[in-house]
N, C-alpha and C positions, 0 to 999 in steps of 0.2 A: 099206445099212440097210431092211429091210423092217417098217415099222412104219406102220399104217393107223390114225387116230383114229376113235372110234366116237362117236356123240350129239354132244353139243356139247363135244367136246375139240378141240384145236388141235396141230398137232405145228410147233415152232418151232426154229430155229437160233439161237444167242445171237450177237449182235453186240457184240463188246467192242472198245471204243475204248481204245488205250494212251496216244493222246495226245490231250488235252482240246481244243476249238476254239479256246482261248487259247494253245496250245503246251506246256501242263505234262503232262510225264510221269507217269501215271496207275500206282502200284505194282498189282500183283497182288494184293494183299490188300485192295484197296479195294472195298467192298461197296456199289454203289449200292441205293437202296430202289426205282428204276424200272428196267427194263431194256429195252433196243432187241433186237428179234428180227426175223428175216425168217421168213415164215410158209412152211412146206414143205408142208403138207397139212392139210386140216381135216375133220371128221365130216359127217355128213349133217344134223346140226340137231337139235334137241330135240323129243321128241315130245310135243305138247300135245292132252289130250283135253278136249272140250267136249261141248254137245248138238249142235254142228254135225258132231260126228265128230272122226276122228283127223286132227290136222294137223301139219306138220313147221314148226318156227321155223327160219327159216334162219341160218348163221353170219353175222355181221356181216364178216367178212374173208374175204378170196380168197388164193390161191395167189400168192406172190412179194410181198405188200403188205410194208412195213416197219410195224412196230408198237411201240408202247410199252406195258409191263405192268407191274403191281406186283407183288411177291413175294406170293404167298397165304399167309396165315397159317399154314396146315397144311403148307407148304412145296411144293415142285415135283416132279413125277415127273420124274426125270431118266433119260435114255436113255444118254447118255454124256456127255463133259465140255463138248460144245457143242450137244446138242439135248436138248430138254425138251418135255414133254407138261402142257398146262394147259387149263383150261376158257375158253370164249370170254367170259366175264364179267368175267374178271381182267385183260383187255387194256382199257387205259383211252383209247389214241389211235393213230390210224393217222397216218404220217409221210407228207406228201406233197412232191414236189418245190417248191422255192420258185418256179418259174414258174406254178405252179397258183393263180391268183387267186381263182376262185369253186371252191368244193367243192360237187359235187353230190350228193345222195342218191337213193337211189331209192325213188320214192313208193310202191310196191308194199311194199316193206319197212316204210317208215313206218307204212303203214295197218296192217299186221298186227300191228306192235309195239304200236300205239295199242289194236288190238282184244284182243291179248294181255293187255296190263296191265287193261283194261276188266274182262275175264274173271276176272283174279285180284283186282281190286276187288269183284266181284260188281256191277257195273252193268249197265243194261239195254241189249242190242243188237238192233237190228232188231224192236224190239218185245217182245222176249223178256227175262224177268228170269232170269239166270245166277246 
């Protein structure tokens, strides 16, 4: 499959469990509201324009992450029965292995999101009113 997501879109492979953690066999017709997926590819990020210039807002997930997403209200972009495309904002969590006691977050990404949110709210940044 030769599909490359653009912008803030993410290519995912659906991970559908046929047996629950409690050992219950799930029917094929069961449609969960949250889906578990593996990230296959990510776009380059959303373009944000401000007085400081054009910047890319990075995608929060990386290739091979296992993520949980909510089904978007407008539906999924289906590539085939196991592969979907959707915007990174529809991803609600990253699943970490149980041995990871402390989850670390990239401080540069946190600063960028804080700056982006301030721009959207019209707050003052570095003495400039946006």
